[in-house]
MARVEX-307818 format. One line per field, with one value per residue: residue in one letter; x, y, z of N, C-alpha, C in turn; residue number from 1. Coordinates in steps of 0.02 Angstrom, whole numbers. Layout:
r: c(a;...)
n_X: c(X;...)
n_Y: c(Y;...)
n_Z: c(Z;...)
ca_X: c(X;...)
ca_Y: c(Y;...)
ca_Z: c(Z;...)
c_X: c(X;...)
c_Y: c(Y;...)
c_Z: c(Z;...)
k: c(NUM;...)
***
This chain:
r: c(m;s;s;a;l;t;s;l;v;p;v;l;e;g;p;n;y;q;m;w;a;p;s;m;t;s;y;l;m;s;q;g;q;w;k;i;l;n;k;g;k;p;k;p;i;k;a;m;a;a;t;t;d;t;a;a;v;d;a;d;d;q;a;e;e;i;e;e;y;e;e;i;d;s;k;a;h;g;n;i;r;l;r;l;h;p;t;l;q;y;k;y;k;s;e;v;s;a;g;a;l;w;r;t;l;e;k;g;y;g;a;p;g;v;a;a;v;y;i;e;f;k;g;a;m;e;t;r;i;p;d;n;s;d;p;t;f;a;l;d;k;i;n;a;h;f;g;r;l;a;e;s;d;v;d;i;p;e;h;l;q;a;m;i;l;l;s;k;l;p;s;s;m;d;s;l;a;l;m;m;c;q;v;e;s;p;l;e;l;g;l;a;k;v;r;r;s;i;i;l;a;w;e;q;h;r;g;g;r;k;n;r;q;q;p;q;a;q;c;l;s;a;v;k;r;p;q;g;q;q;t;f;r;q;q;l;s;n;q;a;g;p;s;n;q;r;q;e;e;f;v;q;r;d;g;q;g;g;n;w;r;e;g)
n_X: c(-444;-534;-491;-365;-412;-479;-374;-297;-369;-456;-618;-735;-806;-842;-787;-655;-615;-504;-402;-449;-475;-344;-298;-398;-392;-263;-279;-379;-305;-206;-282;-314;-428;-449;-446;-573;-653;-641;-678;-791;-938;-932;-1020;-1147;-1141;-1255;-1390;-1436;-1324;-1245;-1239;-1145;-1009;-893;-944;-1019;-918;-857;-964;-970;-847;-863;-967;-900;-811;-897;-949;-832;-804;-917;-899;-774;-813;-913;-838;-755;-852;-909;-798;-775;-895;-885;-798;-866;-952;-1093;-1205;-1173;-1171;-1307;-1355;-1300;-1348;-1414;-1328;-1265;-1150;-969;-895;-991;-1024;-903;-877;-983;-956;-835;-880;-961;-878;-752;-707;-629;-695;-714;-714;-636;-513;-486;-471;-353;-262;-273;-226;-92;-47;-65;24;165;343;440;533;625;640;648;625;580;462;362;392;375;235;183;225;146;18;31;53;-75;-149;-101;-145;-275;-283;-234;-101;33;164;340;433;351;304;429;451;345;382;496;433;381;481;552;598;729;791;801;913;945;834;860;980;939;863;950;952;935;813;649;613;722;727;742;644;689;817;791;724;825;919;855;841;978;1016;950;1011;1142;1115;1071;1185;1271;1213;1239;1377;1395;1345;1433;1565;1517;1478;1603;1664;1585;1616;1747;1739;1777;1721;1632;1707;1672;1586;1677;1706;1665;1776;1878;1877;1916;2046;2107;2109;2211;2315;2345;2239;2137;2188;2184;2049;2013;2080;2003;1882;1915;1956;1839;1753;1795;1756;1838;1915;1958;2101;2194;2363)
n_Y: c(-617;-512;-426;-385;-315;-212;-144;-101;-33;117;179;219;375;467;605;565;484;484;440;320;238;191;114;18;-40;-100;-192;-278;-328;-398;-502;-572;-529;-415;-424;-461;-347;-283;-377;-458;-557;-729;-795;-917;-1071;-1106;-1223;-1291;-1302;-1392;-1529;-1624;-1731;-1654;-1526;-1539;-1555;-1431;-1350;-1394;-1345;-1212;-1190;-1212;-1105;-999;-1019;-1000;-868;-803;-830;-763;-633;-613;-611;-499;-401;-404;-367;-235;-172;-189;-88;32;177;163;237;247;114;79;169;117;-10;-79;-115;-255;-320;-329;-254;-165;-91;-33;50;137;203;264;352;433;488;500;611;736;846;1007;974;857;901;990;902;835;941;984;871;871;991;968;867;834;855;746;762;678;560;463;563;525;455;548;647;579;558;689;723;631;685;808;760;699;813;878;788;821;938;1044;1115;1139;1254;1209;1279;1332;1215;1176;1278;1253;1130;1174;1252;1159;1102;1041;1126;1097;1096;1228;1298;1236;1273;1413;1413;1357;1459;1556;1618;1708;1723;1658;1570;1494;1394;1225;1079;944;965;1025;919;820;882;887;752;716;800;742;615;652;704;589;513;592;579;448;447;526;443;336;369;384;252;195;256;210;75;84;106;36;-117;-143;-227;-389;-421;-454;-613;-680;-746;-693;-559;-578;-622;-507;-419;-355;-423;-541;-602;-603;-687;-803;-819;-843;-964;-1039;-1039;-1111;-1237;-1272;-1280;-1397;-1489;-1506;-1471;-1322;-1270;-1177;-1145)
n_Z: c(582;571;674;625;512;572;635;528;433;421;478;356;341;250;216;237;137;46;126;170;60;-3;104;118;-5;-6;97;40;-68;-3;45;-64;-132;-206;-348;-381;-384;-506;-598;-691;-661;-702;-841;-844;-937;-1064;-1044;-1158;-1238;-1176;-1229;-1269;-1205;-1183;-1174;-1063;-965;-974;-931;-796;-749;-767;-678;-556;-563;-556;-430;-351;-380;-324;-190;-158;-187;-95;26;0;-10;117;197;155;194;330;366;351;408;514;465;327;298;306;208;87;76;-22;-116;-191;-224;-211;-305;-358;-243;-212;-326;-312;-191;-228;-329;-251;-150;-198;-270;-192;-70;9;145;151;110;213;320;289;287;419;483;444;505;642;673;765;779;869;1023;1093;1016;865;724;599;570;597;505;386;397;393;264;188;210;145;16;-17;-12;-122;-224;-214;-281;-208;-193;-97;-95;-104;-25;74;137;191;283;369;423;494;591;672;744;894;1050;1079;956;912;875;752;674;668;599;474;425;381;252;96;39;65;-32;-58;33;44;40;47;97;226;286;285;369;489;525;533;639;742;745;780;907;973;966;1044;1170;1197;1206;1320;1419;1421;1487;1615;1647;1646;1756;1858;1851;1902;2034;2189;2254;2405;2540;2605;2761;2909;2988;3149;3198;3121;3168;3299;3278;3230;3334;3466;3600;3728;3796;3705;3609;3683;3699;3567;3546;3632;3564;3451;3504;3570;3464;3410;3497;3610;3775;3854;3937;4055;4043)
ca_X: c(-444;-572;-451;-317;-444;-493;-315;-263;-413;-498;-690;-754;-857;-856;-732;-588;-608;-438;-362;-481;-470;-286;-289;-446;-364;-205;-304;-410;-254;-173;-324;-333;-497;-450;-463;-647;-687;-636;-689;-863;-960;-933;-1088;-1155;-1152;-1326;-1404;-1444;-1260;-1211;-1260;-1091;-972;-846;-984;-1040;-859;-850;-1015;-949;-792;-893;-1004;-851;-782;-946;-952;-775;-816;-967;-868;-727;-852;-951;-790;-734;-910;-916;-743;-786;-952;-864;-759;-908;-990;-1163;-1249;-1157;-1192;-1376;-1367;-1280;-1368;-1444;-1274;-1262;-1085;-915;-880;-1044;-1017;-838;-886;-1032;-921;-786;-918;-990;-831;-685;-688;-624;-726;-678;-705;-582;-454;-474;-447;-282;-222;-272;-181;-23;-31;-68;78;225;408;458;597;672;630;667;577;568;392;321;407;336;161;170;233;87;-38;45;40;-145;-174;-82;-190;-341;-274;-215;-28;71;233;391;466;304;313;491;438;299;422;538;392;360;539;552;640;799;817;793;971;939;787;893;1034;910;836;1002;948;916;742;610;609;781;720;729;610;735;873;765;711;889;952;818;861;1047;1021;927;1065;1197;1090;1070;1255;1299;1188;1276;1445;1392;1330;1489;1610;1485;1481;1672;1673;1547;1654;1809;1726;1792;1663;1642;1728;1620;1592;1723;1673;1682;1844;1927;1876;1956;2118;2132;2117;2275;2315;2348;2175;2097;2214;2160;1979;2010;2097;1946;1831;1938;1953;1770;1720;1816;1732;1886;1910;2012;2130;2246;2430)
ca_Y: c(-574;-450;-381;-356;-268;-154;-105;-75;10;161;178;270;420;510;652;534;433;483;399;254;196;155;62;-37;-75;-140;-252;-327;-357;-446;-559;-599;-510;-354;-436;-470;-286;-266;-435;-474;-625;-771;-812;-989;-1102;-1123;-1293;-1323;-1313;-1448;-1594;-1672;-1744;-1596;-1469;-1551;-1540;-1356;-1325;-1407;-1304;-1147;-1185;-1203;-1038;-953;-1024;-968;-794;-779;-835;-709;-572;-605;-593;-432;-357;-401;-325;-163;-148;-184;-24;87;204;136;275;227;43;83;207;77;-79;-111;-141;-326;-349;-287;-205;-114;-51;4;102;187;242;305;402;480;523;499;680;766;912;1051;939;809;944;1021;848;823;997;985;819;894;1042;941;820;866;821;729;789;625;499;472;606;503;437;610;681;540;571;756;719;598;735;857;724;692;881;891;749;859;1003;1094;1101;1188;1264;1172;1321;1337;1151;1177;1324;1221;1082;1208;1277;1100;1078;1050;1182;1076;1107;1295;1319;1209;1319;1478;1402;1347;1523;1601;1620;1776;1721;1594;1524;1452;1337;1162;1034;887;986;1030;854;786;917;869;682;721;831;689;563;680;711;523;491;630;550;382;466;551;391;290;385;371;184;177;280;166;14;92;109;-29;-147;-147;-293;-422;-415;-505;-661;-670;-771;-640;-503;-593;-624;-437;-383;-365;-444;-614;-628;-614;-749;-862;-827;-875;-1035;-1073;-1049;-1163;-1301;-1290;-1302;-1466;-1534;-1512;-1426;-1274;-1263;-1128;-1180)
ca_Z: c(522;583;713;578;470;616;651;471;390;461;461;307;361;195;202;241;84;18;172;178;-2;-11;154;104;-66;19;136;-3;-108;40;57;-130;-150;-247;-420;-391;-396;-576;-636;-700;-641;-760;-861;-849;-1002;-1075;-1038;-1227;-1267;-1141;-1253;-1275;-1142;-1176;-1155;-992;-924;-974;-887;-724;-732;-766;-615;-502;-566;-531;-357;-320;-386;-276;-122;-149;-190;-30;75;-8;7;190;226;139;237;400;380;335;460;515;419;261;289;290;142;31;89;-83;-163;-174;-241;-190;-357;-362;-183;-218;-377;-288;-142;-263;-361;-204;-108;-227;-283;-123;-59;56;209;147;105;278;362;270;306;492;504;435;551;708;680;796;779;936;1048;1115;978;794;692;531;562;594;442;333;403;364;193;160;211;88;-49;-26;-29;-194;-264;-212;-316;-162;-193;-53;-119;-65;28;131;170;229;340;415;459;543;645;712;779;968;1072;1078;891;894;838;683;640;654;548;411;404;359;179;76;20;85;-89;-60;79;11;84;59;139;293;313;300;424;553;542;551;705;790;751;820;975;1003;976;1103;1235;1211;1231;1391;1464;1422;1543;1678;1660;1663;1825;1904;1856;1937;2108;2224;2285;2476;2561;2646;2829;2938;3028;3219;3207;3093;3212;3354;3260;3221;3397;3499;3671;3739;3818;3647;3580;3722;3681;3498;3556;3661;3516;3407;3539;3588;3405;3395;3550;3664;3831;3859;4001;4061;4054)
c_X: c(-478;-530;-398;-347;-459;-434;-284;-303;-456;-572;-705;-814;-878;-799;-665;-581;-538;-388;-384;-469;-405;-274;-335;-419;-308;-229;-335;-358;-215;-214;-341;-397;-502;-471;-536;-681;-688;-649;-765;-879;-960;-1008;-1094;-1166;-1226;-1334;-1407;-1377;-1224;-1238;-1209;-1051;-925;-883;-1006;-980;-850;-901;-1002;-894;-818;-933;-956;-822;-835;-952;-893;-779;-862;-940;-820;-764;-887;-900;-768;-791;-917;-858;-751;-840;-930;-826;-801;-943;-1060;-1211;-1236;-1175;-1265;-1392;-1351;-1299;-1394;-1392;-1257;-1195;-1031;-894;-928;-1038;-957;-849;-934;-997;-869;-822;-942;-938;-761;-661;-687;-656;-685;-665;-645;-513;-434;-446;-373;-239;-217;-226;-108;-3;-27;-11;141;286;427;525;648;662;643;611;554;493;347;333;373;263;144;173;174;26;-30;32;-31;-179;-160;-126;-260;-336;-260;-138;4;140;287;421;418;304;374;484;391;337;466;496;374;418;528;602;713;830;809;854;973;893;819;945;998;879;887;1006;924;841;711;608;667;777;702;699;656;787;849;754;775;923;919;838;934;1057;999;982;1123;1176;1092;1139;1289;1276;1226;1345;1447;1382;1392;1540;1581;1488;1552;1687;1642;1589;1718;1799;1737;1730;1678;1658;1675;1637;1635;1681;1699;1753;1895;1930;1921;2030;2145;2139;2182;2266;2312;2278;2130;2120;2188;2088;1969;2029;2040;1891;1851;1932;1879;1731;1738;1792;1780;1875;1971;2040;2188;2313;2466)
c_Y: c(-511;-399;-347;-303;-204;-111;-73;-25;52;155;236;309;469;554;620;477;428;442;329;210;158;100;4;-77;-122;-202;-302;-361;-413;-508;-594;-584;-448;-364;-443;-406;-262;-323;-450;-545;-667;-790;-889;-1012;-1123;-1202;-1329;-1338;-1373;-1515;-1646;-1676;-1680;-1536;-1478;-1535;-1467;-1328;-1334;-1360;-1228;-1139;-1179;-1133;-989;-954;-992;-890;-769;-780;-780;-641;-560;-586;-520;-383;-349;-359;-252;-138;-144;-119;36;112;177;170;257;155;43;113;163;4;-117;-138;-213;-360;-302;-237;-151;-64;-5;61;157;229;288;363;456;518;525;567;720;835;950;1015;893;847;970;963;834;882;998;929;836;945;1019;891;854;824;809;754;734;560;517;509;582;487;499;649;646;556;639;757;684;644;782;823;717;760;897;852;781;927;1060;1084;1158;1193;1231;1216;1333;1270;1147;1222;1288;1167;1119;1235;1222;1075;1088;1104;1160;1086;1179;1322;1297;1255;1386;1471;1395;1412;1574;1599;1688;1778;1656;1545;1478;1396;1275;1112;971;906;994;962;816;817;897;799;681;748;780;636;589;687;642;500;531;601;486;397;492;496;341;305;371;296;162;200;235;96;20;98;40;-53;-153;-221;-325;-415;-470;-551;-644;-692;-719;-580;-516;-594;-553;-399;-403;-390;-514;-643;-642;-677;-809;-873;-862;-950;-1074;-1088;-1108;-1232;-1321;-1311;-1370;-1515;-1545;-1463;-1382;-1267;-1210;-1166;-1155)
c_Z: c(536;622;671;534;510;627;588;428;432;438;413;334;307;174;200;189;57;62;176;118;-10;43;140;43;-45;54;87;-48;-64;53;-9;-158;-194;-321;-431;-406;-467;-623;-635;-680;-703;-779;-870;-923;-1010;-1074;-1109;-1258;-1235;-1163;-1261;-1208;-1129;-1151;-1083;-946;-916;-929;-813;-705;-723;-699;-555;-499;-543;-454;-320;-325;-333;-205;-111;-142;-125;23;66;9;83;225;214;189;309;416;354;400;458;469;347;248;270;223;83;40;29;-129;-143;-190;-218;-239;-361;-303;-187;-266;-353;-234;-175;-301;-310;-164;-140;-248;-218;-122;-9;126;208;145;178;326;351;295;385;516;497;491;625;723;709;784;849;958;1062;1081;905;758;624;522;555;532;381;337;377;289;157;159;152;22;-65;-40;-100;-239;-266;-246;-267;-153;-153;-80;-73;-14;87;170;216;290;391;455;512;601;692;750;855;988;1072;1008;867;854;766;643;622;597;478;383;380;282;156;62;45;29;-93;-8;39;59;98;105;212;324;330;362;491;573;563;622;759;798;790;895;1012;1015;1036;1169;1250;1237;1299;1439;1472;1478;1608;1698;1681;1734;1874;1910;1895;2014;2137;2260;2363;2497;2605;2718;2863;2985;3102;3232;3181;3139;3274;3340;3250;3283;3434;3571;3679;3761;3758;3611;3614;3709;3615;3505;3588;3611;3470;3442;3554;3522;3385;3452;3608;3720;3833;3928;4001;4076;4116)
k: c(1;2;3;4;5;6;7;8;9;10;11;12;13;14;15;16;17;18;19;20;21;22;23;24;25;26;27;28;29;30;31;32;33;34;35;36;37;38;39;40;41;42;43;44;45;46;47;48;49;50;51;52;53;54;55;56;57;58;59;60;61;62;63;64;65;66;67;68;69;70;71;72;73;74;75;76;77;78;79;80;81;82;83;84;85;86;87;88;89;90;91;92;93;94;95;96;97;98;99;100;101;102;103;104;105;106;107;108;109;110;111;112;113;114;115;116;117;118;119;120;121;122;123;124;125;126;127;128;129;130;131;132;133;134;135;136;137;138;139;140;141;142;143;144;145;146;147;148;149;150;151;152;153;154;155;156;157;158;159;160;161;162;163;164;165;166;167;168;169;170;171;172;173;174;175;176;177;178;179;180;181;182;183;184;185;186;187;188;189;190;191;192;193;194;195;196;197;198;199;200;201;202;203;204;205;206;207;208;209;210;211;212;213;214;215;216;217;218;219;220;221;222;223;224;225;226;227;228;229;230;231;232;233;234;235;236;237;238;239;240;241;242;243;244;245;246;247;248;249;250;251;252;253;254;255;256;257;258;259;260;261;262;263)
***
């Protein structure tokens, strides 16, 4: 479980809270531990009230519920702390429950600062659109960075996002960039249209490569395979002259254990 947690949830260092919180939320939900963050601890039934048999049964059920709550809370608390930077682990070591720790982190880092905005913008600008592979993942990653920037009240206009995507195209798609720029105003650049054109260009490029490889395979299949080497007996039979025929007869007779004699 810890290896899955490490691979799915980044380490919270502070400025990357906007990226960390959704990943940590998804992981806790997958483990059935998210509900504990918004659920208060059940209160035990007072001993004085447990005078009847029914009250005693209710008290036992309540004790089991409290025990289950504490077990889930302990697991959620441990998972959250595992994905905190060591300095944050020490800073918030006094938080004894998962819910209290989560709310404290949200209060401290939930409102994105300039550093968090910079990380998202830097991530969007450093993501490149690949040349020889499907660009969908890179496009989705850039779109996610832009989305988190918008959530931080840094809304990049759509036509600027479209121009940023065009600037990230590989050299093999320069013609696409030129074609998309044939508009009267930058405001006419549509983000959805640019994204669709990039994916379509990749699909056409991939289809063209398959078509180029197919004739080559057909040409290779048309090449005649080299014949196997002739045996010693076949070479003798292909050679002309009575002496060679007599030698072949000698080989045949000798192979059968007989003696060869000249007639």
